[in-house]
C-alpha positions, 0 to 999 in steps of 0.5 A: 442481521446474522452477518452484523452479529457475527461482525460485532462478536468478531471485533471483541467479545463483551465489547459495547454494541454501540462503539462496535457499530460506530467502529464499522465506519473506522474502516470506511474512514481509513479507506478514504484516507488512503485513497486521499494519500494516493491521490495527493502523492501521485497527483503531480506525476499521474492524476494531474500530470501536465497541470502541476508546474515542473512535473511533466518532465517525461512522457509516461510509458504505457506500463506505468499508465496501466499500473496507475489505472489498476492501482486507482481501481484497487483503491476505489474498490477498497473504499466501496467494499468498506462502505458496503460492509458498513452499510450491512451489504455483505452480500454485495461485498462478497460478490465484489470479492473476486474483482478485488482478487483480480485487481490485486493480481493485476496490481502485482503483475503491472507493478513488477513490469514497471519495476523491471523496466525502470532502470533501462528506461532511465538509461534510455533517457541518458542516466547511467545506472551509477547516476541513477543509484546516486541521484534516486537510490534506484537500487533501493527503489527497485528492491523495495518495490519487489519486496513490497509486491511480494508482501502485498500478494501474501497479505491479500492471499491471507486476507482472502483465505481468512475472509470468514473471520471478518475482524482478521480479514479487515485488518489484513486488507488495511495493511495490504493497502498500507503496503502499496502507499509507500511510493506516494510518500517518497520524499522525491515526490512533492507530497512526500517532501511536504509531509517530511517537513512536519514529520519528526526528523529523528524518524525516517519518513518511510516509517510514517505509514506503518507507524500511523497504521499501527497506531490507528488500528491499535487504538481502534482495537483497544476501543472496541475489544480492549485488546490488540488484534493479532492481525494488527501486529502481524500486518505491522510486522510485515511492513517493518520486515519489508523495510528491514529486508530492503536495507539488507538486500539493497546494501549487498553486492547481490542487490546491486548486481541484480539492479545492474542486471536489469540494465544489461537485459534491457528490462 
């Protein structure tokens, strides 16, 4: 009961208790929604590989499979953790916390390995680096991926350090998941291309998740506390900061030189 009272007060002093109790399920719904986005985004090339026409073009290397498994475990654990908090089982939530830290570390390590090897892997399939940049903007993919992994690691670390402040911890974990979902909405993917037809043409598709995440959390904050929680704004700033940094770096000579160096070193 003490944990529940602490959670309620953390979401906003003086806010009605009933909306706050219902609000706990907001994070479960958000976790399930992100799990669904991950499945739909990666289904043709990973989860349903070979069952979607035209998707099974090349064999997946082991590092990609391992990263996909780790990422899936991360999303499933995130849903479970949100569910445990909503059910009042914060004791189990805390026990599973170390598993979450281990998965986050594995996600960063396996993701970095995939990114470092993607350029030489495509070269081995007959695509020179210049063609990779022209066709897939591989320079932006690699640099965005590295920046995203660094931001993800930082946000998760902050969430762990602030775990005794539930309101901040929850929001930072939401943003950590938002950071990992950018690739699922890439317009080179079937799901991303479909969503792009529904998304406003004047707003880049890459902004979809941060904009939706910021809007959803801001509405939840206002409904439960009549103010926007600082962690909501910090998480959004990190996401938009990654995008701005990627544009600057990938458009520079240093960024292109880094991508070319991956080809020369063979990953």
